[in-house]
C-alpha positions, 0 to 999 in steps of 0.5 A: 247576485247575493251570497245566498243566490250563489250558494243556491246556484252552486247546489243546483249545479252539484245536484245536476252533476250528481243526477248525471253521475248517477245515470252514468253509474246505472248505465255502466252497471247495466253494461257490466251485468250484460257482459258478465251474462255473456261471459257466463254463457261463453263459459258454459258453451266452451265447457260443453265443447271441451266435454264433446272433444274429450268424449269424442277423443276417448270414443275414437278408435286409433287410426292407422297412418295409411288411412290418413289422406295426405295434406296436399289432397 
């Protein structure tokens, strides 16, 4: 193998590794994007639940201890 052939083989190997790296990076970016979408959705749901709890707590009438069912029932 001549020096030029070795150089061409090395360049081809580097190009193949670069292509694989680009594919891996694209897959990782897609995964991160989907995870961020999920995080955003979960944050919105959590905020909505927190608002519901706060709204029900402010609208609830105070309960008398006599109305409470003991924990063993």
